[in-house]
C-alpha positions as CSV (number, residue, x, y, z in Angstrom):
1,S,-15.4,-12.5,-3.9
2,R,-14.2,-8.9,-3.0
3,K,-17.8,-7.7,-3.7
4,V,-19.5,-10.2,-1.4
5,K,-21.5,-8.9,1.5
6,E,-24.1,-10.3,3.9
7,G,-26.9,-12.2,2.0
8,T,-25.0,-12.6,-1.3
9,L,-25.2,-15.4,-3.8
10,F,-21.6,-16.2,-4.8
11,I,-21.2,-17.7,-8.3
12,A,-17.7,-19.3,-8.7
13,L,-16.3,-18.7,-12.2
14,R,-13.1,-20.0,-13.7
15,G,-11.2,-17.1,-15.2
16,V,-8.0,-16.7,-17.2
17,Q,-5.9,-15.5,-14.2
18,S,-7.7,-17.1,-11.3
19,D,-10.5,-19.4,-10.3
20,G,-13.5,-18.4,-8.3
21,H,-13.7,-21.9,-6.8
22,D,-10.5,-21.0,-4.8
23,F,-12.4,-18.2,-3.1
24,I,-15.5,-19.9,-2.0
25,F,-14.6,-20.0,1.7
26,D,-13.6,-16.3,1.5
27,A,-17.0,-15.6,0.1
28,I,-18.7,-17.5,2.9
29,D,-16.7,-15.7,5.6
30,K,-17.9,-12.4,4.1
31,G,-21.5,-13.3,4.3
32,A,-22.4,-15.4,1.2
33,I,-25.5,-17.5,2.0
34,A,-25.4,-19.7,-1.1
35,I,-22.8,-20.8,-3.7
36,I,-23.1,-21.9,-7.3
37,A,-20.2,-24.0,-8.6
38,N,-19.3,-26.4,-11.3
39,G,-18.7,-29.5,-9.4
40,R,-15.3,-28.7,-8.1
41,A,-16.5,-26.9,-4.9
42,P,-15.2,-28.0,-1.5
43,V,-17.6,-29.9,0.8
44,T,-19.2,-27.8,3.6
45,N,-22.4,-27.6,5.6
46,K,-22.1,-23.9,6.2
47,V,-24.2,-22.9,3.2
48,P,-25.9,-24.7,0.3
49,I,-23.7,-25.3,-2.7
50,L,-25.6,-25.8,-6.0
51,Q,-23.6,-27.7,-8.5
52,V,-24.2,-26.9,-12.2
53,S,-22.3,-27.8,-15.4
54,N,-22.0,-24.2,-16.6
55,P,-22.0,-21.5,-14.0
56,R,-21.8,-18.7,-16.6
57,K,-24.9,-19.9,-18.4
58,V,-26.8,-20.2,-15.1
59,M,-25.6,-16.7,-14.1
60,S,-27.1,-15.2,-17.2
61,Q,-30.5,-16.7,-16.4
62,I,-30.3,-15.7,-12.7
63,A,-29.3,-12.1,-13.7
64,S,-32.3,-11.9,-16.1
65,N,-34.6,-13.2,-13.4
66,F,-33.2,-10.9,-10.7
67,F,-33.4,-7.7,-12.7
68,E,-36.7,-8.7,-14.4
69,T,-35.2,-8.0,-17.8
70,Q,-38.0,-9.6,-19.8
71,K,-40.4,-7.1,-18.4
72,N,-38.4,-3.9,-19.2
73,N,-39.7,-3.6,-22.9
74,L,-36.4,-2.1,-24.0
75,K,-35.7,-2.3,-27.8
76,V,-32.2,-3.9,-27.8
77,I,-30.1,-3.8,-30.9
78,G,-27.2,-6.3,-30.9
79,I,-24.2,-5.3,-33.2
80,T,-21.5,-7.9,-33.9
81,G,-18.6,-8.4,-36.3
82,T,-14.9,-8.1,-36.3
83,N,-14.7,-4.4,-37.2
84,G,-17.2,-1.6,-37.0
85,K,-19.1,-2.6,-33.8
86,T,-18.2,0.6,-31.8
87,T,-18.8,3.1,-34.6
88,T,-22.1,1.4,-35.7
89,T,-23.3,1.4,-32.1
90,Q,-22.5,5.1,-31.7
91,I,-24.0,6.2,-35.0
92,T,-27.2,4.2,-34.3
93,N,-27.5,5.8,-30.9
94,H,-26.9,9.2,-32.3
95,I,-29.6,8.9,-35.0
96,L,-32.1,7.7,-32.5
97,N,-31.4,10.6,-30.1
98,F,-31.3,13.1,-32.9
99,N,-34.9,12.0,-33.7
100,N,-36.0,12.4,-30.1
101,L,-36.1,8.7,-29.3
102,R,-34.4,8.1,-26.0
103,S,-31.5,5.8,-26.6
104,G,-28.5,4.7,-24.6
105,S,-25.5,2.8,-26.1
106,L,-23.4,0.1,-24.5
107,G,-20.0,-1.1,-25.6
108,T,-16.2,-0.5,-25.7
109,L,-16.6,3.2,-24.8
110,G,-18.8,2.4,-21.8
111,F,-22.6,2.8,-21.4
112,D,-23.8,6.1,-22.8
113,T,-27.1,7.8,-22.0
114,P,-28.4,11.3,-22.6
115,T,-27.2,12.2,-19.1
116,G,-23.6,11.0,-19.5
117,M,-21.2,8.0,-20.1
118,K,-19.8,5.5,-17.7
119,S,-17.1,3.0,-18.5
120,T,-17.6,-0.8,-18.1
121,N,-14.1,-2.1,-19.1
122,F,-15.7,-4.7,-21.4
123,T,-17.0,-4.6,-25.0
124,T,-19.9,-6.5,-23.6
125,P,-20.2,-6.6,-19.8
126,E,-20.6,-9.8,-17.7
127,S,-24.2,-10.9,-17.6
128,I,-25.0,-9.6,-14.0
129,D,-23.5,-6.2,-14.9
130,L,-25.3,-6.2,-18.2
131,H,-28.7,-6.9,-16.9
132,H,-28.1,-4.4,-14.0
133,I,-27.1,-1.7,-16.6
134,L,-30.3,-2.4,-18.7
135,K,-32.4,-1.9,-15.6
136,I,-30.7,1.4,-14.8
137,M,-31.3,2.5,-18.4
138,K,-35.0,1.5,-18.3
139,D,-35.5,3.2,-14.9
140,G,-33.9,6.3,-16.4
141,G,-36.4,6.5,-19.3
142,I,-34.3,4.9,-22.0
143,Q,-36.3,3.1,-24.8
144,F,-33.6,1.9,-27.2
145,V,-30.2,0.2,-26.5
146,P,-27.8,-0.3,-29.3
147,M,-25.0,-2.5,-27.9
148,E,-21.8,-4.1,-29.1
149,V,-21.9,-7.9,-28.8
150,S,-18.4,-9.5,-28.9
151,S,-17.7,-13.1,-29.8
152,H,-16.4,-13.5,-26.2
153,A,-19.7,-12.4,-24.9
154,I,-21.6,-14.9,-27.0
155,G,-19.2,-17.7,-26.3
156,M,-19.2,-17.0,-22.6
157,N,-23.0,-16.9,-22.3
158,R,-23.2,-13.2,-21.3
159,V,-26.1,-12.4,-23.7
160,D,-27.9,-15.7,-23.5
161,N,-31.0,-14.2,-21.9
162,L,-31.3,-11.0,-23.8
163,K,-34.0,-10.6,-26.4
164,F,-32.6,-8.7,-29.4
165,D,-35.1,-6.8,-31.5
166,V,-32.5,-6.1,-34.2
167,G,-29.2,-7.9,-34.9
168,I,-26.6,-6.2,-37.1
169,Y,-23.8,-8.1,-38.8
170,T,-20.9,-5.9,-40.0
171,N,-18.2,-8.4,-41.2
172,L,-15.9,-11.2,-40.2
173,G,-12.1,-11.1,-40.3
174,F,-9.2,-12.7,-38.4
175,D,-9.3,-11.9,-34.7
176,H,-9.7,-13.6,-31.3
177,L,-8.4,-16.9,-32.8
178,D,-6.5,-17.4,-29.5
179,F,-10.0,-17.8,-27.9
180,H,-11.9,-19.5,-30.7
181,G,-9.2,-21.7,-32.1
182,N,-10.0,-21.1,-35.8
183,R,-12.0,-18.8,-38.1
184,E,-14.9,-21.3,-38.5
185,N,-15.4,-21.5,-34.8
186,Y,-15.2,-17.7,-34.6
187,F,-17.9,-17.5,-37.3
188,K,-20.2,-20.1,-35.6
189,T,-20.0,-18.1,-32.4
190,K,-21.1,-14.9,-34.1
191,L,-23.8,-16.9,-36.0
192,K,-25.5,-17.8,-32.6
193,L,-26.7,-14.2,-32.2
194,F,-28.6,-14.4,-35.5
195,Q,-29.9,-18.0,-35.0
196,N,-31.4,-16.9,-31.7
197,L,-33.3,-14.0,-33.2
198,S,-37.1,-14.5,-32.9
199,K,-39.4,-14.4,-35.9
200,K,-40.5,-10.9,-34.9
201,A,-36.9,-9.6,-34.8
202,T,-34.9,-8.3,-37.8
203,A,-31.4,-9.2,-38.9
204,I,-29.4,-6.5,-40.8
205,I,-26.7,-8.1,-42.9
206,N,-23.7,-6.7,-44.8
207,I,-24.1,-8.8,-48.0
208,D,-20.6,-7.7,-49.3
209,D,-19.1,-9.9,-46.6
210,E,-18.3,-13.5,-47.6
211,Y,-20.2,-15.0,-44.6
212,S,-23.4,-13.1,-45.1
213,K,-25.1,-15.9,-47.2
214,R,-24.5,-18.5,-44.5
215,I,-26.0,-16.2,-41.9
216,I,-29.1,-15.5,-44.0
217,E,-29.6,-19.3,-44.5
218,N,-29.7,-19.8,-40.8
219,L,-32.2,-17.1,-39.9
220,K,-35.8,-17.6,-38.7
221,S,-36.2,-13.8,-38.3
222,K,-36.8,-11.2,-41.0
223,H,-33.8,-9.7,-42.6
224,L,-32.7,-6.6,-44.5
225,T,-29.4,-6.1,-46.4
226,Y,-27.0,-3.3,-47.1
227,S,-24.1,-3.0,-49.6
228,I,-21.7,-0.8,-51.4
229,D,-20.7,-3.2,-54.1
230,K,-24.2,-4.5,-55.1
231,K,-27.9,-3.8,-54.9
232,A,-29.5,-4.4,-51.5
233,D,-32.3,-3.0,-49.4
234,L,-30.1,-0.1,-48.8
235,Y,-27.0,0.5,-50.9
236,I,-24.6,3.1,-52.1
237,K,-24.6,4.0,-55.8
238,K,-21.7,6.4,-55.8
239,Y,-19.3,7.8,-53.2
240,S,-16.3,10.1,-52.8
241,L,-13.8,10.1,-49.9
242,E,-11.7,13.0,-48.7
243,I,-9.5,13.5,-45.6
244,N,-12.2,15.6,-43.8
245,Q,-15.4,14.2,-45.2
246,S,-17.2,11.5,-47.2
247,K,-20.1,11.9,-49.7
248,A,-22.4,9.3,-51.1
249,I,-25.6,8.7,-53.1
250,I,-27.7,6.2,-51.1
251,V,-30.5,4.2,-52.7
252,Y,-33.6,3.0,-50.7
253,K,-36.7,1.7,-52.3
254,K,-35.5,3.0,-55.7
255,K,-35.1,6.5,-54.5
256,E,-31.8,8.3,-54.2
257,Y,-30.6,10.4,-51.3
258,T,-27.5,12.5,-50.8
259,L,-25.3,11.8,-47.7
260,S,-22.5,14.1,-46.4
261,T,-20.6,13.1,-43.3
262,A,-17.5,14.1,-41.3
263,L,-16.7,10.4,-41.0
264,V,-14.0,9.3,-43.5
265,G,-13.2,6.0,-45.1
266,K,-15.1,3.4,-47.0
267,F,-15.5,1.2,-43.9
268,N,-17.4,4.1,-42.2
269,L,-19.9,4.1,-45.1
270,Y,-20.7,0.5,-44.2
271,N,-21.2,1.5,-40.6
272,I,-23.5,4.4,-41.6
273,L,-25.6,2.1,-43.9
274,A,-26.0,-0.4,-41.1
275,S,-27.1,2.3,-38.7
276,I,-29.5,4.0,-41.0
277,L,-31.1,0.6,-42.0
278,C,-31.5,-0.2,-38.3
279,N,-33.2,3.1,-37.6
280,L,-35.6,2.5,-40.5
281,C,-36.5,-0.7,-38.8
282,L,-37.3,1.2,-35.6
283,G,-39.5,3.7,-37.3
284,V,-37.2,6.6,-38.2
285,N,-37.8,8.3,-41.6
286,I,-34.8,7.9,-44.0
287,K,-34.4,11.7,-44.5
288,S,-34.3,12.2,-40.8
289,A,-31.7,9.4,-40.4
290,I,-29.5,10.9,-43.1
291,N,-29.9,14.5,-41.7
292,A,-28.7,13.2,-38.3
293,M,-25.3,12.3,-39.9
294,S,-24.6,16.0,-40.5
295,S,-24.1,16.5,-36.8
296,F,-22.2,13.3,-36.1
297,K,-18.5,14.3,-35.7
298,N,-16.5,11.2,-34.9
299,V,-16.1,8.3,-32.5
300,P,-13.2,8.8,-30.0
301,G,-10.2,6.7,-30.9
302,R,-11.7,5.4,-34.2
303,F,-9.9,6.9,-37.2
304,E,-9.6,10.1,-35.2
305,K,-7.7,12.8,-37.0
306,F,-5.4,15.4,-35.6
307,K,-3.8,18.3,-37.6
308,L,-0.2,18.5,-36.6
309,P,1.6,21.9,-36.3
310,N,4.5,23.2,-38.4
311,N,3.4,21.4,-41.6
312,K,3.9,18.0,-40.1
313,G,0.7,16.7,-41.7
314,F,-1.9,14.6,-39.9
315,A,-1.9,12.0,-37.1
316,I,-4.6,9.3,-37.2
317,I,-5.3,7.3,-34.1
318,D,-7.3,4.1,-34.3
319,Y,-8.1,1.1,-32.1
320,A,-7.2,-1.4,-35.0
321,H,-5.5,-4.4,-33.6
322,S,-6.1,-7.2,-36.2
323,P,-4.8,-7.8,-39.7
324,D,-8.2,-6.9,-41.2
325,A,-8.5,-3.7,-39.3
326,F,-5.0,-2.7,-40.4
327,E,-5.8,-3.4,-44.0
328,N,-9.0,-1.3,-43.7
329,I,-7.2,1.6,-42.2
330,Y,-4.3,1.7,-44.7
331,K,-6.4,1.1,-47.8
332,N,-8.7,3.9,-46.9
333,I,-5.9,6.3,-46.2
334,K,-4.5,5.5,-49.7
335,I,-7.9,6.1,-51.3
336,I,-8.2,9.4,-49.5
337,N,-4.7,10.6,-50.2
338,E,-2.5,8.3,-52.3
339,K,0.5,10.7,-52.5
340,K,1.1,11.3,-48.8
341,K,3.9,9.3,-47.1
342,I,3.0,7.3,-44.0
343,I,4.8,6.7,-40.7
344,S,3.3,4.0,-38.6
345,V,3.4,3.3,-34.9
346,F,2.0,0.1,-33.5
347,G,2.6,-2.9,-31.2
348,C,0.8,-6.1,-30.4
349,G,-1.0,-7.2,-27.2
350,G,0.6,-9.8,-24.9
351,N,-1.1,-13.1,-24.1
352,R,-3.1,-12.8,-27.3
353,D,-3.0,-14.5,-30.7
354,S,0.7,-14.5,-31.7
355,K,0.0,-15.6,-35.3
356,K,-1.5,-12.3,-36.3
357,R,1.6,-10.3,-35.3
358,P,3.8,-10.9,-38.4
359,K,0.6,-10.4,-40.6
360,M,0.1,-7.0,-39.1
361,A,3.7,-6.1,-39.6
362,S,3.6,-7.1,-43.2
363,I,0.5,-4.9,-43.9
364,A,2.0,-1.9,-42.0
365,E,5.3,-2.3,-44.0
366,N,3.5,-2.6,-47.3
367,F,1.7,0.8,-46.8
368,S,4.3,2.7,-44.8
369,D,7.5,4.5,-45.5
370,W,8.7,3.9,-42.0
371,V,7.4,1.7,-39.1
372,I,8.1,2.2,-35.4
373,I,7.4,-0.9,-33.4
374,T,6.4,-0.2,-29.8
375,N,4.6,-1.8,-26.8
376,D,0.9,-2.3,-26.6
377,N,-0.3,-4.0,-23.4
378,P,2.5,-6.6,-23.1
379,R,0.6,-8.1,-20.1
380,N,2.5,-11.1,-18.7
381,E,4.3,-11.9,-22.0
382,S,7.9,-10.8,-22.7
383,E,7.8,-7.5,-24.6
384,D,11.0,-8.6,-26.5
385,E,9.3,-11.8,-27.7
386,I,6.3,-9.9,-28.9
387,I,8.5,-7.5,-30.8
388,E,10.5,-10.5,-32.4
389,D,7.1,-12.0,-33.5
390,I,6.2,-8.7,-35.2
391,K,9.6,-8.4,-36.9
392,K,9.1,-11.8,-38.6
393,G,6.6,-10.1,-40.9
394,F,9.1,-7.5,-42.2
395,L,10.9,-7.9,-45.5
396,F,12.8,-4.6,-45.7
397,N,14.9,-2.5,-43.4
398,K,12.6,0.4,-42.9
399,N,11.6,0.0,-39.2
400,E,12.9,0.6,-35.7
401,V,12.0,-0.4,-32.2
402,I,11.1,2.2,-29.5
403,K,9.5,0.3,-26.6
404,N,8.3,3.4,-24.8
405,R,5.0,4.2,-26.6
406,K,5.0,7.9,-25.8
407,E,8.6,8.2,-27.1
408,A,7.7,6.2,-30.2
409,I,4.8,8.6,-31.0
410,I,6.8,11.7,-30.4
411,K,9.7,10.3,-32.6
412,A,7.2,9.6,-35.4
413,I,5.8,13.2,-35.3
414,E,9.3,14.7,-35.1
415,M,10.3,12.7,-38.2
416,S,7.2,13.9,-40.1
417,K,7.5,16.3,-43.1
418,N,3.8,16.5,-44.1
419,H,3.4,12.8,-43.5
420,I,0.4,10.9,-42.2
421,I,1.3,9.4,-38.8
422,V,-0.8,6.3,-38.2
423,I,-1.0,5.2,-34.6
424,L,-2.7,1.9,-34.1
425,G,-3.9,-0.5,-31.4
426,K,-5.1,1.5,-28.4
427,G,-7.6,4.1,-29.5
428,I,-9.1,5.7,-26.4
429,E,-7.3,3.5,-23.9
430,E,-5.6,5.4,-21.1
431,Y,-3.2,2.8,-19.9
432,Q,-0.6,0.2,-20.7
433,I,-1.0,-3.2,-19.1
434,L,2.4,-4.5,-17.9
435,K,2.3,-7.7,-15.8
436,N,-0.8,-7.1,-13.6
437,K,-0.4,-3.3,-13.4
438,K,-2.1,-0.6,-15.4
439,I,0.4,2.2,-16.2
440,P,-1.1,5.5,-17.4
441,H,-0.7,6.2,-21.1
442,S,-2.9,7.8,-23.7
443,D,-2.1,8.0,-27.5
444,I,-4.6,10.8,-27.8
445,N,-3.2,12.8,-24.9
446,T,0.3,12.3,-26.3
447,V,-0.6,13.8,-29.7
448,E,-2.8,16.6,-28.2
449,N,0.0,17.6,-25.8
450,Y,2.5,17.7,-28.6
451,I,0.2,19.9,-30.7
452,N,-0.5,22.3,-27.8
453,E,3.2,22.6,-26.9
454,N,4.3,23.3,-30.5
455,R,1.7,25.7,-31.7
456,N,3.2,28.9,-33.2
């Protein structure tokens, strides 16, 4: 309602913290000339109130109509899965632009065009913002839009009226069960993206994932597959992982190609395969797609590495905030360097699935020599209760609690003697959410400032 001005259509949505139906009269006073509500609206003869069963679903259709999205002829690539959405989106975008195809990405990092990046605060924006952004991109000469599609976005009808030319499936783990209830519901929500692909569209599926077969069985579109563990349309025959690079032999149409990339970790090889296969669908030559990877450095806040001064080893910052993501990070660190000891720093978000907290603790303890538990967006939940939930997953006495996240990170670095410091949960976020306030904090800035202040 704060955005309402004269001539506005106000759509009342029920949110987590508040309900738009409580602000209908505020909207009318500010100039709204019509209201869409879900049957709980007050009676008034000031303006028409259109009652619908699902305002979010209607909002998506209205947004598509208003911004004439169906006429924009953008090639939209929808990327979904528990892990890898952001990196796959960024790599796909990079390869397209490297090959002189004007592309703009959309996701957790914001919306990114060749002229700059702008934050949206959502993995997938609300439908009105989404269709508005797509119009801006089209008007700016963009042809391709790789975008992250979260399960929340699918479940809340944000992408109902988008026509995806390509849908990419990365994987399915344990996350967002506070929203979906159980893993089966979580999967079925993701599945909708692929069920809604047209016959002319293409689904790109990671067949190493246990849910891939069920997705393929529900497709009416064409599909292509990628894999590391088995033969697929695009697969890796052999690979090696190091702390600063990864190398692989890729097979496509029975021909072998050599890949060298600054991205590290087996999970990033999956992201690269998905991105290359998507680009092949869009007309990019495989050699050109692979060549593009030589100039792709990293995704901010995703397995981002920092060399620490005074022989203190490396710090790795990642957005990982689910058991699967934790497992991915640690297993890949051990593959890259089995001998180095690990100090971990992490917390768990408030007002989110509490069942995953002890699981994340157990994984961190299993791979770490020392664990520092700290805060990570407590929101309106007690930080002490969150920490107690985390501690339930520990079996051994090799952990401590430092609630102040900056202090926790500095303590981990000071403890380090050529360790790998693993800082998980926030990635590029620049704040802590406490109650309803955003308090400035950046894991990346904390590490970079320490490095700058302690250089010899």
